[in-house]
MIDOFI-367924 format. One line per field, with one value per residue (C-alpha): residue number from 1; residue in one letter; x, y, z. Coordinates in Angstrom, 2 decimals. Layout:
% residues N
seq c(NUM:...)
type c(A:...)
px c(X:...)
py c(Y:...)
pz c(Z:...)
This chain:
% residues 327
seq c(1:2:3:4:5:6:7:8:9:10:11:12:13:14:15:16:17:18:19:20:21:22:23:24:25:26:27:28:29:30:31:32:33:34:35:36:37:38:39:40:41:42:43:44:45:46:47:48:49:50:51:52:53:54:55:56:57:58:59:60:61:62:63:64:65:66:67:68:69:70:71:72:73:74:75:76:77:78:79:80:81:82:83:84:85:86:87:88:89:90:91:92:93:94:95:96:97:98:99:100:101:102:103:104:105:106:107:108:109:110:111:112:113:114:115:116:117:118:119:120:121:122:123:124:125:126:127:128:129:130:131:132:133:134:135:136:137:138:139:140:141:142:143:144:145:146:147:148:149:150:151:152:153:154:155:156:157:158:159:160:161:162:163:164:165:166:167:168:169:170:171:172:173:174:175:176:177:178:179:180:181:182:183:184:185:186:187:188:189:190:191:192:193:194:195:196:197:198:199:200:201:202:203:204:205:206:207:208:209:210:211:212:213:214:215:216:217:218:219:220:221:222:223:224:225:226:227:228:229:230:231:232:233:234:235:236:237:238:239:240:241:242:243:244:245:246:247:248:249:250:251:252:253:254:255:256:257:258:259:260:261:262:263:264:265:266:267:268:269:270:271:272:273:274:275:276:277:278:279:280:281:282:283:284:285:286:287:288:289:290:291:292:293:294:295:296:297:298:299:300:301:302:303:304:305:306:307:308:309:310:311:312:313:314:315:316:317:318:319:320:321:322:323:324:325:326:327)
type c(M:I:W:P:Y:A:N:I:V:Y:W:R:T:L:P:V:R:I:W:W:V:L:L:F:L:I:V:G:L:G:A:L:F:I:F:A:L:G:R:V:A:K:L:S:V:A:E:Q:L:L:A:R:E:Q:V:V:A:R:A:Q:A:A:N:M:A:S:F:F:E:V:F:G:N:S:V:G:V:F:A:Q:L:T:S:V:R:T:R:N:A:N:L:R:S:N:M:D:S:F:V:E:Q:W:R:E:S:G:I:I:G:G:V:V:V:T:D:R:N:G:V:V:Q:Y:N:S:N:I:L:G:T:S:D:V:G:A:S:L:P:D:R:D:Y:F:V:W:A:K:A:G:A:K:E:R:E:Y:F:V:G:S:P:V:V:S:R:L:G:A:T:K:G:Q:F:I:V:P:V:A:S:P:I:Y:Q:N:G:E:F:S:G:V:V:S:A:S:I:K:L:Y:P:L:A:Q:K:Y:L:E:L:M:K:V:S:D:A:T:A:E:Y:L:F:D:A:K:G:V:L:I:Y:S:N:S:G:G:D:A:A:N:V:D:A:D:E:L:L:S:D:R:E:V:K:N:A:L:G:A:T:K:E:G:K:L:L:I:G:S:R:L:V:A:Y:S:P:I:M:L:G:S:Q:N:F:L:L:V:T:S:S:P:S:K:E:V:M:G:I:T:T:P:I:Y:I:R:L:A:I:V:L:L:L:V:Y:F:T:I:L:L:F:G:E:I:I:S:R:E:M:M:E:K:K:S:E)
px c(-186.25:-183.94:-181.02:-181.37:-182.69:-179.52:-176.70:-178.96:-178.48:-175.02:-173.54:-175.98:-173.72:-170.18:-168.89:-169.49:-167.70:-165.06:-165.02:-164.53:-161.89:-160.15:-160.83:-159.16:-156.51:-155.83:-156.08:-153.80:-151.32:-151.59:-150.93:-148.00:-146.93:-146.85:-144.50:-142.09:-141.77:-142.00:-139.04:-137.03:-138.08:-136.67:-133.43:-132.77:-133.27:-131.38:-128.62:-128.65:-128.98:-125.82:-123.95:-124.99:-123.72:-120.51:-120.00:-120.76:-118.39:-115.79:-116.11:-116.14:-112.94:-111.04:-111.93:-110.91:-107.30:-107.22:-107.79:-104.88:-103.03:-103.18:-102.60:-99.62:-97.87:-98.47:-97.14:-94.60:-93.54:-94.06:-91.49:-88.95:-89.11:-85.70:-87.88:-88.83:-85.27:-83.94:-86.72:-86.05:-88.22:-90.56:-91.61:-94.63:-95.76:-95.53:-97.48:-100.37:-100.33:-100.74:-103.23:-105.06:-104.60:-106.62:-109.14:-111.95:-112.05:-113.16:-111.03:-107.75:-107.26:-103.49:-99.72:-97.09:-93.17:-91.34:-87.77:-85.44:-86.79:-90.64:-90.99:-93.28:-91.43:-94.21:-97.94:-100.42:-103.73:-107.18:-108.11:-104.58:-103.68:-100.25:-99.78:-96.08:-94.30:-96.16:-94.14:-94.98:-92.07:-94.23:-97.11:-96.11:-95.68:-92.79:-91.41:-91.85:-90.02:-87.15:-86.35:-85.18:-87.93:-86.96:-87.49:-91.27:-92.29:-95.68:-97.24:-100.75:-100.80:-103.61:-106.30:-105.76:-107.22:-105.09:-103.20:-102.75:-104.30:-107.34:-108.18:-107.12:-109.30:-110.76:-110.48:-107.67:-105.67:-102.50:-100.27:-96.76:-93.78:-89.50:-87.66:-83.80:-81.05:-78.05:-79.03:-79.61:-82.93:-84.05:-87.60:-91.18:-93.89:-97.46:-100.95:-103.79:-106.88:-110.13:-112.05:-115.66:-115.65:-113.23:-116.06:-119.07:-117.47:-116.34:-119.08:-122.27:-122.53:-122.95:-125.70:-127.95:-130.97:-131.48:-131.33:-128.09:-125.78:-121.79:-118.98:-114.90:-112.90:-109.06:-107.14:-107.34:-111.49:-111.64:-114.83:-113.44:-116.44:-120.15:-122.77:-125.72:-124.52:-125.23:-125.05:-126.56:-123.32:-121.57:-124.12:-124.24:-120.46:-120.11:-122.48:-120.69:-117.56:-119.00:-119.38:-115.76:-116.13:-116.04:-113.33:-110.99:-111.25:-110.07:-106.14:-106.74:-107.53:-110.36:-113.63:-117.11:-121.06:-123.39:-126.13:-125.90:-129.05:-131.53:-129.20:-127.45:-124.01:-120.69:-117.31:-114.42:-110.94:-109.15:-105.40:-103.30:-100.03:-98.99:-102.74:-105.27:-109.08:-112.36:-115.06:-118.28:-122.12:-125.26:-128.51:-131.77:-133.76:-136.74:-135.34:-135.86:-139.32:-140.38:-139.07:-141.00:-143.89:-145.46:-144.36:-146.55:-149.34:-149.53:-149.48:-152.04:-154.03:-153.45:-154.14:-157.60:-158.59:-157.95:-159.68:-162.67:-162.71:-162.50:-165.39:-167.42:-167.25:-167.54:-170.86:-172.01:-171.07:-173.13:-176.12:-176.07:-175.60:-178.56:-180.97:-179.77:-180.68:-183.75:-185.22)
py c(29.86:29.78:29.96:33.73:35.27:33.30:34.79:38.43:38.15:37.36:40.18:42.49:41.24:40.89:44.23:44.18:40.79:42.30:45.07:42.47:40.87:43.96:45.39:41.81:42.13:45.75:44.68:41.62:43.61:46.25:43.78:42.31:45.88:46.10:43.10:43.97:47.87:46.55:43.99:46.57:49.12:46.48:45.61:49.33:50.31:47.04:48.25:51.71:50.43:48.33:51.26:53.18:50.35:50.59:54.22:54.09:50.87:52.58:55.81:53.69:52.23:55.01:57.16:54.16:53.94:57.84:56.89:54.70:56.83:59.71:57.61:55.36:58.70:59.68:56.60:57.26:60.61:59.55:56.68:59.15:61.25:61.70:60.77:57.49:56.50:57.01:55.91:59.46:60.39:62.66:59.04:58.16:61.45:62.01:58.82:59.97:63.06:60.65:58.99:62.16:63.53:60.36:59.91:61.75:59.70:56.96:53.76:54.23:51.20:52.80:52.77:50.60:50.47:47.58:46.75:44.65:41.27:42.47:42.95:45.65:48.29:51.27:50.99:53.98:53.79:55.20:53.63:55.18:51.67:50.55:46.61:45.97:42.88:41.11:39.80:40.05:39.00:36.85:39.66:40.37:44.20:42.93:40.65:43.44:46.08:43.92:42.61:45.77:48.23:51.98:54.74:56.56:53.53:52.21:48.45:48.01:44.65:41.69:42.09:40.33:39.67:42.30:40.84:43.86:47.07:48.73:46.41:43.15:40.71:43.07:42.59:45.60:46.46:47.17:50.27:50.09:51.79:50.63:52.60:52.98:54.44:55.25:53.07:49.79:48.31:48.91:48.08:49.00:51.84:49.96:51.75:49.58:50.27:49.26:47.29:47.55:51.19:51.83:50.14:51.55:55.11:54.56:51.97:52.84:56.26:55.55:53.08:52.31:51.34:50.30:46.84:46.93:44.74:45.38:42.83:43.36:40.47:40.24:38.89:35.21:35.54:35.73:38.05:40.57:42.92:42.53:44.86:41.93:40.57:36.93:33.45:35.07:36.74:33.60:32.60:35.55:35.47:32.10:32.51:35.94:33.88:31.08:33.16:32.74:36.63:37.84:35.14:36.32:39.88:38.98:40.37:42.08:45.50:45.27:46.03:44.88:44.67:41.19:39.59:36.84:35.16:37.27:40.18:42.90:42.78:44.90:45.21:46.83:46.33:48.91:48.49:49.41:48.72:46.19:44.78:44.65:43.86:43.63:45.43:44.20:45.56:43.62:44.86:42.59:42.66:43.34:46.90:46.79:45.71:48.45:50.90:49.26:48.53:52.00:51.39:48.63:50.41:53.02:51.25:49.23:52.40:53.29:50.19:50.62:53.51:52.68:49.34:51.01:54.04:51.64:50.03:53.06:54.23:50.33:50.68:53.78:52.70:49.48:51.22:53.61:50.52:48.69:52.12:52.45:49.00:49.05:52.12)
pz c(20.52:23.58:21.85:20.20:23.68:25.31:23.09:23.62:27.73:26.87:24.80:27.19:30.39:28.37:29.29:33.17:33.04:31.21:33.85:36.58:34.91:34.59:38.07:39.29:37.17:38.58:42.24:41.24:39.53:42.32:45.09:43.09:42.86:46.37:47.26:44.48:45.97:49.41:49.12:47.05:49.91:52.73:50.66:50.54:54.22:55.44:53.00:54.65:58.18:57.41:55.89:59.09:61.57:59.25:59.67:63.46:64.28:62.46:64.35:67.57:66.80:65.97:69.30:70.90:68.98:69.47:73.25:73.27:71.65:73.60:76.47:75.31:74.47:77.82:79.55:77.33:78.75:82.14:82.07:80.96:84.02:86.17:89.41:87.42:86.19:89.52:91.75:93.89:96.49:94.30:92.23:94.53:94.17:90.72:90.06:92.32:90.06:86.69:88.40:89.27:86.01:84.55:87.29:86.14:82.82:85.39:83.25:84.91:87.56:88.51:87.54:88.95:88.20:88.11:88.28:85.83:86.90:86.83:90.31:91.19:93.44:93.49:92.64:92.63:92.01:92.38:95.92:97.31:98.17:97.64:96.33:95.79:95.29:92.82:89.69:86.25:84.03:82.24:80.70:77.08:77.69:79.83:77.23:74.56:76.90:77.82:74.39:73.39:73.11:72.29:75.04:74.89:72.44:74.42:74.21:74.53:75.82:75.84:78.20:81.38:85.04:87.03:89.95:91.97:93.31:92.79:89.49:91.30:89.49:86.69:83.12:81.93:79.19:80.10:78.41:79.38:78.28:79.08:81.47:81.11:83.15:81.66:78.59:80.58:80.63:84.43:84.23:83.03:83.64:83.63:83.41:83.52:81.72:83.12:79.80:80.68:81.49:78.57:76.45:77.76:77.51:73.59:72.36:74.41:73.13:69.29:68.51:65.60:67.75:71.47:69.85:68.70:70.61:70.33:70.74:71.32:70.37:70.44:67.43:69.14:68.44:72.35:73.58:75.75:75.77:75.01:76.03:75.59:78.83:80.38:78.32:75.24:74.56:74.69:72.13:69.94:69.80:68.63:65.66:64.98:64.67:62.98:59.71:57.65:56.75:60.59:61.18:58.62:60.22:63.19:63.43:59.85:58.92:56.94:57.74:56.36:56.67:56.04:57.11:59.08:60.14:61.21:62.37:60.36:61.34:60.84:62.00:62.10:63.33:66.37:65.22:68.19:66.90:69.58:69.70:67.18:68.10:66.14:66.86:65.83:65.84:65.42:65.02:64.34:60.79:62.72:62.55:59.20:59.06:61.56:59.27:55.81:57.38:57.03:53.28:52.95:54.97:52.42:49.74:50.48:51.40:47.96:46.22:48.37:47.26:43.72:43.76:45.66:43.07:39.99:41.73:42.38:38.52:37.08:39.24:37.40:34.22:34.72:35.52:32.75:30.62:32.03:31.89:28.13:27.42:29.12:27.09)
């Protein structure tokens, strides 16, 4: 009869079948384990990178705010000099000394002194030229000063294109302080900070990676600096501002971090009293993949070792069972 023989063969091969089922089950569970652990590792690394970006953005913002505080106080003190108040013969040499004091920083363009109507009377800059006669009554810092600003107060103006001196045609950030003579407003001292050298000095030294892009927005959402360059900067900036969280942070005092598209983004405000900027750092999420890939590889190697170990022992056990059955 065939049936009893088939039943014997079935029972003889049953342990081997169970072994194969267990083998594939272990491999399947191992692959699932790698996927789950790798995903957790990816999320963890992404969170760590975002936290690092947040720390970097916060530090950069603090450094830039500290610079403006020191520079603004310097302008406020300069506006109180007797030579500035009276416009005496020492004024020009004092202005030249002020420029020389900050020249090594590479970010000052020059300093001007206006009359009470906003017309430039004196000018000292890094090129040694002396452009005077320009009218600046429409600048926000002059409007602020004429409206009753106090002595030694300083004002960080909105980034503008310079109209005169060594920075003519360049993007600058003016820092100004009012001049009073005998209690009467008599003009403004305004020093120009070159925006791009300033941003490069305080933003380029601290980066999460070489692929990190940095953007500086004013309170209105106007992009005033980016290290990504060209049309790509405008496209990326538009993508950042299309996010509600980043857009709501403009002019606010809060910081945050989030994932936008394929980029890890962190932002931090730069609060300058009269002017608030928003610094945004953005790194591609492929940075996460570059870090987690070795984790996937190590886990896969471990799984293969386990697989081949089970395969080897299974083969040994199978042969022993066959030898016992043949005896």
